[in-house]
C-alpha positions in Angstrom: -12.2 -15.5 -9.9 -13.5 -17.0 -6.7 -11.6 -14.3 -4.7 -13.2 -11.5 -6.8 -16.7 -12.9 -6.4 -16.2 -13.3 -2.7 -15.0 -9.8 -2.3 -17.9 -8.4 -4.4 -20.4 -10.3 -2.2 -18.7 -8.8 0.9 -18.9 -5.3 -0.5 -22.5 -5.6 -1.8 -24.0 -6.4 1.6 -22.7 -3.2 3.4 -23.4 -1.1 0.3 -27.0 -2.3 0.2 -27.4 -1.7 3.9 -26.0 1.8 3.4 -28.5 2.5 0.6 -31.4 1.1 2.7 -30.4 3.4 5.5 -30.3 6.4 3.2 -33.7 5.5 1.8 -35.2 5.3 5.3 -33.6 8.5 6.3 -34.8 10.4 3.2 -38.3 8.9 3.7 -38.4 10.3 7.2 -37.1 13.7 6.2 -39.4 13.8 3.1 -42.5 13.3 5.3 -41.4 16.0 7.6 -41.1 18.4 4.6 -44.5 17.4 3.2 -43.0 15.6 0.3 -40.7 18.4 -0.9 -37.4 16.8 -0.2 -36.8 15.9 -3.9 -37.3 19.6 -4.9 -34.9 20.8 -2.3 -32.3 18.2 -3.2 -32.6 19.2 -6.9 -31.9 22.8 -6.1 -29.0 22.0 -3.7 -27.3 19.7 -6.2 -27.9 22.0 -9.1 -26.2 24.8 -7.2 -23.4 22.5 -6.2 -22.9 21.5 -9.8 -22.5 25.1 -10.9 -20.0 25.7 -8.0 -18.0 22.5 -8.9 -17.8 23.5 -12.6 -16.5 27.0 -11.6 -14.0 25.4 -9.1 -12.8 22.9 -11.7 -12.1 25.6 -14.3 -9.8 27.5 -11.9 -8.0 24.5 -10.4 -4.5 23.4 -11.5 -5.6 20.1 -13.0 -5.0 18.3 -16.3 -7.5 19.5 -18.8 -8.6 16.0 -19.6 -9.5 15.4 -16.0 -11.4 18.7 -15.8 -13.2 18.1 -19.1 -14.4 14.6 -17.9 -16.0 16.1 -14.8 -17.4 19.2 -16.4 -19.1 17.1 -19.1 -20.4 14.7 -16.4 -21.7 17.5 -14.2 -23.3 19.5 -17.0 -25.0 16.4 -18.5 -26.2 15.1 -15.2 -26.1 17.9 -12.6 -27.5 15.9 -9.6 -25.7 12.5 -10.3 -22.6 14.3 -11.6 -22.3 16.5 -8.4 -22.8 13.4 -6.2 -20.1 11.4 -8.1 -17.7 14.4 -8.0 -18.2 14.6 -4.2 -17.4 10.9 -3.8 -14.8 10.3 -6.5 -13.6 13.4 -8.3 -12.5 15.8 -5.6 -9.0 15.1 -4.5 -9.7 16.4 -1.0 -11.5 13.2 -0.4 -8.1 11.6 0.2 -7.7 13.7 3.3 -7.8 10.7 5.7 -4.9 9.0 3.9 -2.9 12.2 3.8 -3.4 12.9 7.6 -2.2 9.4 8.5 0.8 9.5 6.2 1.8 12.9 7.5 1.5 11.7 11.1 3.7 8.7 10.4 6.2 10.8 8.5 6.5 13.2 11.4 7.0 10.4 14.0 9.6 8.7 11.8 11.6 11.9 11.3 11.4 12.7 15.0 12.9 9.3 15.9 14.4 6.9 13.5 15.2 9.1 10.5 16.0 12.5 11.9 19.8 12.3 11.6 19.5 10.8 8.2 17.3 13.6 7.0 19.7 16.3 8.2 22.6 14.4 6.6 20.6 13.9 3.4 19.8 17.6 3.1 23.5 18.6 3.5 24.6 15.9 1.1 22.0 16.8 -1.5 23.1 20.4 -1.5 26.7 19.3 -2.1 25.8 16.9 -4.9 23.6 19.5 -6.6 26.5 21.9 -6.6 28.6 19.2 -8.4 25.9 18.5 -10.9 25.3 22.2 -11.6 28.9 22.5 -12.8 28.2 19.8 -15.4 24.6 20.7 -16.3 23.0 23.7 -14.5 19.6 23.0 -16.0 19.6 19.3 -14.9 20.8 20.4 -11.4 17.9 22.7 -11.1 15.4 19.9 -12.0 16.9 17.4 -9.6 17.0 19.9 -6.8 13.3 20.8 -7.3 12.4 17.1 -7.4 14.3 16.4 -4.1 12.7 19.4 -2.5 9.1 18.6 -3.6 9.3 14.9 -2.7 11.4 15.3 0.5 13.9 12.6 -0.6 17.7 13.2 -0.9 20.0 12.7 -3.8 22.7 10.3 -2.5 25.9 8.7 -3.9 25.1 5.5 -5.8 26.9 2.4 -4.5 25.9 -0.6 -6.6 22.9 -0.6 -8.9 22.2 -3.9 -10.8 19.9 -3.8 -13.7 17.6 -6.7 -14.6 16.2 -6.9 -18.2 13.7 -9.5 -17.2 11.7 -10.4 -14.0 13.1 -13.9 -13.9 16.7 -12.6 -13.6 15.7 -10.4 -10.6 13.8 -13.3 -9.0 16.9 -15.4 -8.6 18.8 -12.7 -6.8 15.9 -11.9 -4.6 15.8 -15.4 -3.3 19.5 -15.4 -2.5 19.4 -12.1 -0.7 16.3 -13.1 1.3 18.2 -16.2 2.6 20.8 -13.8 4.0 18.4 -11.7 6.0 19.4 -11.2 9.6 17.2 -8.3 11.0 14.2 -7.6 8.8 12.5 -8.0 5.5 10.0 -5.4 4.2 7.8 -6.4 1.2 5.4 -4.0 -0.5 3.8 -4.8 -3.9 0.7 -3.9 -5.9 0.0 -7.5 -6.9 0.7 -10.7 -4.9 -0.4 -14.0 -6.3 0.3 -17.6 -5.2 2.5 -19.5 -7.5 6.2 -20.4 -8.0 7.4 -16.8 -7.5 5.5 -15.8 -4.4 5.4 -19.3 -2.8 9.2 -19.6 -3.0 9.5 -16.2 -1.3 7.0 -17.1 1.4 9.0 -20.4 2.2 12.1 -18.3 2.9 10.1 -15.6 4.8 8.6 -18.3 7.0 12.1 -19.7 7.8 13.4 -16.2 8.6 10.5 -15.3 10.8 11.2 -18.5 12.7 14.8 -17.3 13.2 13.6 -14.0 14.7 13.8 -11.8 11.6 11.1 -9.1 11.5 9.1 -9.9 8.3 6.4 -7.6 7.1 4.3 -7.8 3.9 2.0 -5.1 2.5 0.0 -5.3 -0.7 -2.7 -3.2 -2.4 -6.1 -4.5 -1.7 -7.7 -3.5 -5.0 -4.6 -4.5 -7.1 -4.7 -8.0 -5.6 -8.4 -8.3 -5.3 -8.5 -11.4 -7.5 -5.3 -12.9 -6.2 -5.0 -12.3 -2.5 -7.5 -12.3 0.4 -8.0 -12.2 4.1 -7.6 -16.0 4.1 -4.1 -15.5 2.7 -3.3 -12.9 5.3 -4.2 -15.3 8.0 -2.0 -17.9 6.4 1.0 -15.6 6.4 0.4 -14.5 10.0 0.2 -18.2 11.1 3.8 -18.4 9.7 5.0 -15.5 11.9 4.8 -13.0 9.0 3.1 -9.7 9.6 0.8 -8.7 6.8 -1.6 -5.8 5.9 -3.7 -4.8 2.9 -3.4 -1.1 1.9 -6.6 0.9 1.5 -9.0 -2.0 1.9 -11.9 -2.3 -0.5 -15.0 -2.4 1.7 -17.2 0.4 0.4 -17.3 2.4 -2.8 -15.4 5.5 -1.7 -13.2 8.2 -3.2 -10.1 6.7 -1.8 -10.5 3.7 -4.2 -8.6 5.9 -6.7 -5.5 6.2 -4.5 -3.9 2.8 -4.9 -0.4 1.7 -3.7 1.2 0.8 -7.1 4.7 0.7 -5.5 7.0 -2.3 -5.7 9.6 -2.4 -2.9 11.6 -5.1 -1.1 14.1 -4.1 1.6 16.4 -6.5 3.3 18.2 -5.4 6.5 18.5 -1.9 5.3 21.4 -3.1 3.1 19.6 -4.2 -0.1 16.6 -2.8 -1.9 14.7 -4.1 -5.0 12.2 -2.2 -7.1 11.0 -1.8 -10.7 7.9 -2.9 -12.5 7.9 -6.6 -11.4 5.0 -7.7 -9.2 5.1 -11.0 -7.2 3.1 -13.2 -9.6 4.3 -15.9 -12.1 3.6 -14.0 -15.3 6.2 -11.4 -14.3 9.0 -14.1 -14.3 7.5 -15.8 -17.5 6.7 -18.9 -15.5 3.2 -18.7 -17.1 2.3 -17.0 -20.4 -0.6 -14.7 -20.6 0.3 -12.2 -23.4 3.4 -13.6 -25.0 6.7 -12.9 -23.3 6.3 -10.6 -20.3 8.9 -7.9 -20.7 9.6 -6.3 -17.4 12.6 -4.7 -15.7 13.9 -4.0 -12.2 17.0 -3.1 -10.2 18.8 -3.9 -7.0 20.4 -1.2 -4.9 23.0 -1.1 -2.1 24.4 1.8 -0.2 22.6 5.0 1.1 19.8 4.8 -1.4 18.4 1.8 0.4 17.6 4.1 3.4 15.0 6.0 1.2 13.2 2.7 0.4 13.3 1.7 4.0 11.6 5.0 4.9 9.0 4.6 2.1 7.9 1.3 3.5 8.1 2.4 7.1 6.0 5.5 6.5 3.1 3.5 4.9 3.3 0.6 7.3 3.2 2.8 10.4 0.5 5.0 9.0 -2.0 2.2 8.4 -1.3 -0.5 11.1 -1.1 -0.7 14.8 1.9 -3.0 14.7 4.4 -0.2 14.4 8.0 -0.9 13.3 10.2 -0.7 16.4 12.4 2.4 16.3 15.5 0.4 17.3 15.1 -1.8 14.3 15.2 1.1 11.9 18.0 2.8 13.8 20.2 -0.3 13.6 19.8 -0.4 9.8 21.7 2.9 9.2 24.1 2.5 6.3 27.8 2.9 6.7 29.1 6.2 5.5 31.3 4.8 2.7 32.6 6.5 -0.4 30.5 5.5 -3.4 31.9 6.2 -6.9 29.1 5.2 -9.2 27.2 8.5 -9.9 24.2 9.5 -7.9 20.7 8.3 -7.3 17.5 9.9 -6.1 14.9 7.4 -4.9 11.4 8.9 -4.3 7.7 8.2 -4.3 4.9 9.9 -6.0 1.8 10.9 -4.0 -1.6 12.1 -5.3 -1.7 14.2 -2.1 1.0 16.6 -3.4 0.2 19.8 -5.3 2.5 18.9 -8.2 2.6 15.4 -9.7 6.3 14.6 -9.3 6.8 12.1 -12.2 4.7 14.1 -14.7 6.7 17.2 -13.9 10.0 15.2 -14.2 9.2 13.6 -17.5 8.1 17.0 -18.9 11.4 18.5 -17.7 13.5 15.7 -19.1 11.9 16.1 -22.5 12.4 19.8 -22.4 16.1 19.8 -21.6 17.2 16.8 -23.6 19.6 17.6 -26.5 20.3 14.2 -28.0 17.7 11.6 -27.2 15.0 10.5 -24.7 13.7 6.9 -24.8 10.8 5.5 -22.8 9.4 2.1 -21.9 5.7 2.1 -21.0 2.9 -0.4 -21.1 0.2 2.3 -21.3 0.0 5.6 -23.0 -2.6 8.2 -21.8 -0.9 11.6 -21.8 -2.1 14.8 -20.2 -1.7 18.0 -22.2 1.5 19.2 -20.6 3.4 15.9 -21.1 1.9 15.3 -24.6 3.1 18.8 -25.7 6.5 18.1 -24.2 6.8 14.9 -26.4 5.8 16.9 -29.5 8.1 19.8 -28.8 11.2 17.7 -28.1 10.7 15.7 -31.3 10.1 18.8 -33.4 13.3 20.4 -32.3 15.3 17.3 -33.4 15.6 15.2 -30.2 15.5 11.5 -30.8 12.3 10.6 -28.9 11.2 6.9 -28.8 8.6 4.9 -27.0 8.4 1.1 -26.7 4.9 -0.2 -26.2 3.5 -3.7 -26.0 3.0 -5.8 -29.1 0.3 -7.9 -27.4 -2.0 -5.9 -25.1 -3.4 -7.0 -21.7 -6.3 -4.6 -21.9 -7.7 -4.0 -25.4 -9.6 -0.8 -24.7 -6.7 0.8 -22.9 -4.4 -0.4 -25.7 -6.6 1.3 -28.3 -6.6 4.5 -26.3 -2.8 4.5 -26.2 -2.7 4.0 -30.0 -5.0 7.0 -30.4 -2.0 9.2 -29.6 0.3 7.6 -32.2 -0.7 9.7 -35.2 0.1 13.1 -33.6 3.3 11.8 -32.0 4.6 10.2 -35.2 3.8 13.3 -37.3 5.9 15.3 -34.8 8.8 12.9 -35.2 8.4 10.6 -32.2 9.4 7.0 -33.0 6.9 4.5 -31.6 7.7 0.8 -31.4 5.6 -2.2 -30.4 7.4 -5.2 -28.8 6.4 -8.1 -31.0 7.3 -11.0 -28.6 4.6 -9.9 -26.1 3.6 -7.5 -23.4 5.8 -4.7 -22.2 5.3 -3.9 -18.5 8.6 -2.0 -18.1 8.5 1.6 -16.9 11.6 3.6 -17.6 13.3 6.5 -19.4 16.8 7.2 -20.5 18.2 10.5 -21.7 21.4 11.7 -23.3 23.6 8.9 -21.8 23.7 10.6 -18.4 20.2 10.3 -16.8 17.7 7.5 -16.4 14.7 6.7 -14.3 13.3 3.2 -13.5 10.3 2.5 -11.3 6.6 1.8 -11.3 5.2 4.8 -13.2 3.2 4.2 -16.4 2.6 7.0 -18.8 -1.1 7.1 -18.0 -3.4 9.2 -15.9 -3.7 6.9 -12.9 0.1 6.5 -12.4 0.9 10.1 -13.0 -1.9 11.7 -10.9 -3.9 9.2 -8.8 -1.6 6.4 -7.5 1.2 6.1 -5.1 4.3 5.2 -7.1 8.1 4.9 -6.6 11.1 5.4 -8.8 14.8 5.9 -8.7 16.5 8.6 -10.9 20.2 7.8 -11.7 22.8 10.3 -12.8 26.1 9.1 -14.4 25.7 5.6 -12.9 26.6 2.4 -14.7 23.0 1.2 -14.7 22.3 3.8 -17.4 24.5 2.0 -20.0 22.8 -1.3 -19.0 19.3 0.1 -19.5 20.4 1.5 -22.9 21.8 -1.9 -24.0 18.5 -3.5 -23.0 16.4 -0.9 -24.8 18.4 -1.3 -28.0 17.9 -5.1 -27.7 14.2 -4.6 -27.3 14.1 -2.3 -30.3 15.6 -5.1 -32.4 12.5 -7.2 -31.4 10.0 -4.4 -32.0 8.0 -3.2 -35.0 8.1 0.6 -35.7 4.7 2.1 -36.3 4.2 4.5 -39.2 1.6 7.1 -40.2 0.1 4.5 -42.6 -0.7 2.3 -39.6 -2.6 5.0 -37.8 -5.4 5.6 -40.3 -8.9 5.4 -38.8 -12.4 5.6 -40.2 -14.9 8.0 -38.8 -16.3 5.5 -36.3 -12.8 4.7 -35.1 -12.1 8.5 -34.7 -15.3 8.9 -32.7 -14.5 6.0 -30.4 -11.0 7.3 -29.8 -12.4 10.7 -28.9 -14.8 9.2 -26.4 -11.9 7.1 -24.9 -9.8 10.3 -24.6 -12.5 11.9 -22.6 -12.9 9.0 -20.1 -9.1 8.3 -20.0 -8.8 9.4 -16.4 -11.2 6.5 -15.4 -9.3 3.8 -17.3 
């Protein structure tokens, strides 16, 4: 709480100064216009409101997002237009996009050029093999690879972790073996057993000459990490940066780094839903048992996670990663016989939302079953319809949600979707031991995806996220076993459970409208 209050105070001062500056400026302009500035601004923002509404109607956006801004602008033309300019227009993330594009170009020109060429060739060959088994799936994976720019590669080893504490133990052992570099990127970092034990090893490794870099999301860790903590890490020889720092109220606050990545020497990568805080390994209890999942990769797929980290780090810091360090981490061209994997990251800067499209596609082509883990449920129209259609045609569609919520209003919003989903045949379960933070899907025993993407608007459209899609890999059966085990600990919801009175229906309708803000 102290960290949050401190950050709020730091933000309030420049915001107040900014407001004072605008008041003085408007006062000067108003006097020069003989007191008619207010009338002029009213006309300008009313015209802008009309133009914004017309623009929203024609844009390729989720209808819930468009509806929220249309209602805001129509109800409050001046304030609504100003808010849309600051927060609603995705073009306001241009600065982030330019810096990421620049970093990407520089990495591909130097460290990753050969890997990209090899990846493109290998992806084409792999897609041809998948096409022979399932042409529809091959088309989907090819489109995902092309739209995200990440290759499909042979899967070496992929270890599944049904709980964060299981992954934690292996992380520590792998970190102890680091020889060249350690890259750490997480949404939330918080001092405690989990993070402190990692820092102890990172400090030792930095002293041995290992290049250690830590990146965290500034807003995600606003109550758990601060500039003081950054200084502490740097004093230990660990490079550290906060992504998209929260200094002023700007549109880019929406674009958070929700990714979870750890890369060691270009040989091992960890990802999944687990953040670096003690509740994620059940060292402390907040909402019952914290059910989270993750995975460990070796082989060529690690190169993709190395690139993800390097692109972000080089885009937003002056301490660039040396090219020779990345070049030395090239994986050996070994034959891997454990299916295929496509690691990628979602970006709000892309025209199409990668994971939203993928989930819609998976639901549309499944013939047997599609099962999801998600902590939050806020579906846009396209994905919502995909769930309904898949269940109605006889596909076994299931969703495991938390039994104990971490955010009650968001939890209520998620439950507002239950009735329509259950009526269509979707089976919804709530994990009775506690909170589910896992994010994954599994389909027809041959495809699964594990990563950081929630089934909510922020994950699907506004945040930077990362996932790995596995095809015919042994991790699929491990995820399925874990899912079935979680089902045995969950309560299935029924239509009888979803009855609401008129006030509940009204509240749920309001929550649906403001869902993109939650």
